[in-house]
C-alpha positions in Angstrom: 30.8 -31.2 10.3 28.4 -28.3 11.0 27.9 -25.9 8.2 27.8 -22.2 8.3 26.0 -19.1 6.6 27.0 -15.8 6.5 24.9 -13.1 8.0 25.5 -9.6 6.9 29.3 -10.6 7.1 28.9 -12.8 10.3 29.3 -16.6 10.6 26.2 -18.0 12.1 26.2 -22.0 12.6 23.4 -24.0 11.1 21.6 -26.4 12.8 23.1 -29.5 11.2 24.0 -30.7 7.6 20.5 -31.6 6.5 19.5 -28.0 6.7 22.5 -26.6 4.8 21.8 -23.9 2.3 21.7 -26.2 -0.6 23.1 -25.9 -4.0 24.2 -22.9 -5.8 21.0 -23.3 -7.9 18.8 -24.0 -5.2 19.8 -20.8 -3.4 19.2 -18.7 -6.4 15.7 -20.0 -6.8 14.8 -19.5 -3.2 16.3 -15.9 -3.6 14.2 -15.4 -6.6 11.0 -16.8 -5.2 11.2 -14.4 -1.8 12.1 -11.5 -4.3 9.0 -12.0 -6.5 6.8 -12.4 -3.3 8.0 -9.2 -1.6 7.4 -7.6 -5.1 3.6 -9.1 -5.0 3.1 -8.0 -1.4 3.5 -4.3 -2.4 7.3 -3.7 -1.0 9.1 -0.5 -2.4 12.1 -0.9 -4.4 14.7 0.3 -2.0 13.4 -1.8 0.8 12.9 -4.9 -1.4 16.4 -4.8 -3.0 17.9 -4.5 0.6 16.1 -7.4 1.7 17.4 -9.5 -1.4 20.8 -8.3 -0.8 20.7 -9.2 2.8 19.1 -12.4 2.2 21.6 -13.4 -0.5 24.6 -12.7 1.8 23.3 -15.0 4.2 23.0 -17.7 1.8 26.6 -17.2 0.5 25.7 -15.5 -2.7 26.5 -12.1 -4.1 23.1 -10.7 -5.8 22.9 -7.3 -7.6 19.1 -6.6 -7.8 17.2 -4.1 -9.9 13.4 -3.8 -9.1 10.6 -1.9 -10.8 6.7 -1.9 -10.4 6.3 -4.5 -13.2 9.6 -6.7 -12.8 12.6 -7.6 -11.3 16.3 -8.5 -12.9 18.4 -10.5 -10.3 22.4 -11.1 -11.2 23.9 -13.8 -9.1 27.5 -15.1 -8.6 29.3 -17.3 -5.9 31.9 -15.2 -4.3 34.1 -18.3 -3.7 34.4 -19.0 -7.3 36.5 -17.3 -9.9 35.2 -14.0 -11.1 32.7 -14.5 -13.8 32.5 -18.5 -13.4 29.0 -18.5 -11.7 27.3 -15.4 -13.0 23.4 -16.0 -13.3 21.0 -13.6 -14.1 17.1 -14.0 -13.7 14.4 -11.7 -15.3 11.1 -11.9 -13.6 8.1 -10.2 -15.1 5.4 -9.3 -12.5 2.3 -7.4 -12.2 2.3 -4.1 -9.7 2.0 -5.6 -6.0 -0.7 -4.9 -3.5 -0.2 -4.7 0.1 -0.4 -7.7 1.9 0.7 -7.5 5.3 0.3 -10.9 6.7 2.1 -12.7 3.8 4.8 -9.8 3.8 5.6 -10.8 7.3 5.3 -14.6 6.8 7.6 -14.3 3.8 10.1 -12.3 6.1 9.9 -15.0 8.7 10.7 -17.7 6.5 13.4 -16.3 4.7 15.0 -15.5 8.1 14.3 -19.6 9.1 16.1 -20.7 6.1 19.0 -18.3 6.1 19.5 -19.1 9.7 19.4 -23.2 9.1 16.4 -23.4 11.3 14.3 -24.7 7.8 15.7 -26.2 4.7 15.2 -24.6 1.1 12.9 -27.2 0.4 10.7 -26.6 3.6 11.0 -22.8 2.7 9.5 -23.6 -1.0 6.9 -25.5 0.8 6.0 -22.8 3.5 5.8 -20.3 0.8 3.6 -22.2 -1.3 1.2 -22.5 1.6 0.6 -18.9 1.4 -1.1 -19.3 -1.9 -4.2 -20.9 -0.8 -7.4 -20.0 -2.5 -9.0 -17.4 -0.4 -12.4 -18.7 1.4 -15.7 -17.2 0.7 -15.7 -15.8 4.2 -12.5 -14.1 3.5 -13.6 -12.4 0.1 -16.9 -11.5 2.1 -14.7 -9.7 4.7 -12.9 -7.8 1.8 -16.2 -6.5 0.5 -17.6 -5.6 3.7 -14.2 -3.8 4.8 -14.3 -2.0 1.4 -17.7 -0.5 2.5 -17.0 0.1 6.1 -13.9 2.3 5.0 -15.6 4.4 2.4 -18.4 5.3 5.3 -15.6 5.5 7.8 -13.7 8.0 5.6 -16.9 10.1 5.0 -17.4 10.0 8.7 -13.8 11.3 9.3 -14.9 14.3 7.1 -17.9 14.8 9.3 -20.4 14.4 6.3 -24.0 14.0 7.2 -25.3 10.5 7.9 -27.0 10.1 4.4 -23.4 11.0 2.7 -21.7 8.1 5.2 -24.3 5.7 4.2 -24.2 6.6 0.4 -20.5 6.1 0.6 -20.8 2.8 2.6 -23.3 1.2 -0.2 -20.9 2.6 -3.0 -18.0 0.9 -1.4 -19.5 -2.5 -0.9 -20.5 -2.5 -4.3 -17.3 -1.6 -5.8 -15.9 -4.3 -3.4 -18.3 -6.6 -5.4 -17.2 -5.1 -8.7 -13.6 -5.9 -7.7 -14.4 -9.6 -7.1 -16.0 -10.0 -10.5 -13.4 -8.1 -12.4 -10.6 -10.4 -11.0 -12.0 -13.4 -12.4 -12.2 -11.3 -15.9 -8.4 -10.3 -16.6 -9.5 -8.6 -19.9 -11.6 -6.1 -17.7 -8.9 -5.3 -15.3 -7.2 -2.4 -17.1 -10.7 -0.7 -17.0 -11.5 -1.7 -13.6 -10.7 1.8 -11.8 -12.9 3.5 -14.5 -15.8 1.1 -14.1 -15.5 1.4 -10.4 -15.6 5.5 -10.7 -18.4 5.2 -13.0 -20.7 3.2 -10.8 -19.8 5.4 -7.8 -20.6 8.4 -9.6 -23.7 7.1 -10.7 -25.3 5.7 -7.7 -24.2 9.1 -5.7 -26.2 10.9 -8.5 -29.2 8.7 -8.3 -29.2 9.2 -4.5 -28.6 13.2 -4.7 -31.5 13.3 -7.5 -34.1 11.2 -5.9 -33.6 11.1 -2.2 -31.7 14.3 -0.6 -28.7 16.4 -2.0 -25.1 15.2 -1.0 -21.6 16.6 -0.9 -21.4 14.8 -4.0 -17.6 15.0 -5.1 -16.9 14.1 -1.7 -18.8 11.1 -1.3 -17.6 10.0 -4.5 -14.1 10.5 -3.3 -14.9 8.6 0.0 -16.4 5.7 -1.8 -13.1 5.2 -4.1 -10.9 5.5 -0.9 -9.6 2.0 -1.3 -8.6 2.7 -5.0 -7.1 5.8 -4.6 -3.4 5.7 -5.2 -2.0 8.1 -2.5 0.3 5.3 -1.0 1.6 4.6 -4.6 2.4 8.2 -5.2 4.2 8.6 -1.8 6.2 5.5 -2.3 7.2 6.7 -6.0 8.7 10.0 -4.7 10.3 8.0 -1.6 11.8 5.9 -4.4 13.0 9.0 -6.3 14.7 10.4 -3.3 16.4 7.1 -2.8 17.7 7.4 -6.4 15.7 4.6 -7.8 14.8 6.8 -10.2 13.3 4.1 -13.0 11.2 2.7 -10.4 10.1 6.0 -8.8 9.3 7.4 -12.3 7.1 4.2 -13.2 5.2 4.2 -10.2 4.6 7.9 -10.2 3.3 7.4 -13.8 1.3 4.6 -12.7 -0.2 6.4 -9.7 -1.2 9.5 -12.0 -2.9 7.0 -14.6 -5.0 5.6 -11.8 -6.2 9.3 -10.9 -7.1 9.9 -14.5 -8.9 6.8 -15.1 -11.0 7.4 -11.6 -11.6 10.8 -13.0 -12.5 9.7 -16.3 -15.0 7.3 -14.8 -16.7 9.7 -12.4 -17.2 12.3 -15.4 -18.5 9.9 -17.6 -21.1 9.5 -14.7 -21.9 13.1 -14.5 -22.4 13.2 -18.2 -24.3 10.2 -18.8 -26.8 11.3 -15.7 -27.3 14.6 -17.7 -28.0 13.2 -21.2 -30.8 11.1 -19.5 -32.1 14.3 -17.6 -30.7 13.7 -14.2 -29.3 17.0 -12.4 -28.5 16.0 -9.0 -28.6 18.5 -6.0 -25.4 19.3 -4.4 -24.9 20.8 -1.0 -21.7 21.6 1.2 -22.5 20.6 4.8 -20.3 18.9 7.5 -22.6 18.8 10.2 -21.4 15.8 12.4 -19.9 16.4 16.1 -16.4 15.5 16.7 -17.2 12.2 18.3 -18.4 10.9 15.2 -15.0 11.8 13.7 -13.2 9.5 16.2 -15.9 6.7 16.2 -15.1 6.8 12.3 -11.3 6.6 13.0 -11.7 3.3 15.0 -13.8 1.6 12.3 -11.6 3.2 9.5 -8.5 1.7 11.1 -10.2 -1.9 11.7 -11.2 -1.6 7.9 -7.9 -1.0 6.7 -6.3 -3.8 8.9 -8.6 -5.9 7.0 -8.0 -4.5 3.6 -4.2 -4.7 4.1 -4.9 -8.4 4.7 -3.0 -8.2 8.2 -3.3 -11.2 10.3 -5.9 -11.0 13.3 -3.0 -11.3 15.9 -1.8 -7.9 14.1 -4.9 -5.9 14.1 -4.0 -4.2 17.4 -0.7 -3.1 16.0 -2.1 -1.9 12.6 -5.0 -0.2 14.3 -2.9 1.6 17.1 -0.7 2.7 14.2 -3.6 4.0 11.8 -5.1 5.7 14.8 -1.8 7.1 16.1 -0.7 8.7 12.6 -4.2 10.3 12.3 -4.2 11.8 15.6 -0.6 13.3 15.3 -1.3 14.8 12.1 -4.5 16.2 13.2 -3.3 18.1 16.5 -0.2 18.8 15.3 -1.7 20.2 12.4 -4.0 22.5 14.3 -1.2 23.6 16.3 1.5 24.3 13.6 0.1 23.9 10.3 -1.0 20.8 8.3 2.4 20.4 6.7 4.0 20.2 10.1 1.5 17.8 11.5 1.9 15.2 8.4 5.8 15.4 8.9 5.8 14.9 12.6 3.2 12.0 11.8 5.3 10.3 9.3 8.4 10.8 11.5 6.9 9.2 14.5 5.3 6.3 12.9 8.6 5.6 10.7 10.7 5.5 13.6 8.1 3.2 15.6 8.0 1.0 12.8 11.9 0.7 12.8 11.9 0.4 16.7 9.2 -2.3 16.3 11.2 -4.2 13.7 14.0 -4.2 16.1 12.0 -5.2 19.1 9.8 -7.9 17.6 12.0 -9.1 14.8 9.1 -8.6 12.3 8.5 -6.3 9.4 8.4 -2.6 10.4 5.7 -2.2 7.7 3.1 -3.4 10.3 3.6 -0.2 12.0 4.6 2.3 9.1 2.1 1.4 6.4 -1.0 2.0 8.1 0.3 4.8 10.3 1.1 7.0 7.1 -2.0 5.5 5.2 -4.4 8.6 6.3 -2.0 11.0 5.4 -1.2 10.0 1.8 -2.6 12.7 -1.0 -4.8 10.4 -3.2 -8.1 12.0 -2.2 -6.4 15.5 -2.6 -5.2 14.7 -6.3 -8.7 13.3 -7.1 -10.6 16.2 -5.7 -8.5 18.5 -7.6 -8.6 17.0 -11.1 -12.5 16.3 -10.5 -13.0 20.0 -9.6 -10.4 21.1 -12.6 -12.4 19.0 -15.1 -15.7 20.3 -13.9 -14.7 23.9 -13.6 -12.4 24.1 -16.3 -10.3 26.4 -14.1 -6.7 26.0 -14.5 -6.2 27.6 -11.2 -8.0 25.0 -9.4 -5.4 22.6 -10.8 -2.7 24.6 -9.8 -3.9 25.0 -6.1 -4.7 21.0 -6.1 -0.9 20.4 -7.2 0.4 22.5 -4.7 -1.8 20.8 -2.0 -0.4 17.4 -3.2 3.1 18.6 -3.5 3.2 19.9 0.2 1.6 16.6 1.6 4.4 14.6 -0.4 7.2 16.7 0.7 5.9 16.6 4.4 5.6 12.8 4.1 9.0 12.1 2.5 10.7 14.4 4.9 9.1 12.4 7.7 10.0 8.9 6.3 13.6 10.2 5.7 14.3 11.6 9.1 12.3 8.7 10.6 14.9 6.3 9.2 17.7 8.4 10.5 16.1 8.9 14.1 15.9 5.1 14.5 17.3 2.8 12.0 15.9 -0.6 11.5 17.6 -4.0 11.3 15.2 -5.0 8.8 14.5 -3.6 5.5 11.0 -4.3 5.3 
């Protein structure tokens, strides 16, 4: 006798009885495990909930999920049992997730394999646990290197002088090392953003004071690029527009708290420098030719592929998406204005991510996330808040708020209409 499993209302034959979905409790445990991992891997509320509902249906469960940035509530029932006879609720407390494209892709593959009967639930749990291997020293070194490379490359995208690029890269490496050290001391995690910004500001001030003038604020922002919450801010507004109000508000508040901590750290550095008699020379100079910008774009795309923890086989897709997103935004922005460029870029990359999910049967996040990364408003929000605090000018803050609002509106419009242009067979 062959077992069957439901896949979005269809009946799909299982391979054999040894790979049946398992008991009711085992199926619930597997769905909870997948949901928790997708949360840790940076999945937004609407996509996580859609994936969990789809997986539950394929395993013969009814599930009502509720996701927020710090936890999950999953309510299960068995549709073949009397109403209320099998209700079960799981509450899972989780820290805010960080994007991990490789583990996200693997978790999606394992979930598909289990739901299609190609893998038993026990085998699925074993495969998921294999993703928790302790990172090697080489892997940690690559993350630190990528942090510095991303900072230097972003400075290159803004055509800053060579010294500014080198300073941003150096600070990025220092921040990468700090991140590794703080990860081993959980009690310092809440202050990690402020500490990193303080170090970034102080190093930049030392260089500007003793070596040569810098575009000070811009160098600090470039060096903090890996910490900026632009993606979180965009995801927050996206969740709000999809009626996931609690998750959206919480994620928005978290993003703004991060910007505030980065601003506080930077201003403490400036204040401490003044107290010890350091007054850095500041300049506004962007002398680099256009070719530097495009070389920097390639290096930035590679750095973000490493920082997003993509598998090496996916580097091509991640880098191509990042370069395409930036190129569309830049040239369309030159022709029709920055908001139009951002909208078109988000539209194309969202549709491309959905098409990739259909074609390759893999998460569209591999295309969508890196594609819109360079469009997010994290640097704009930090620059505006820094200038507001330094100049004590409310008008500057209003201008920064308007700029961030325009970027976010263009991004969300692109995401919404991109999903309408090409729908995805995968929520991820």
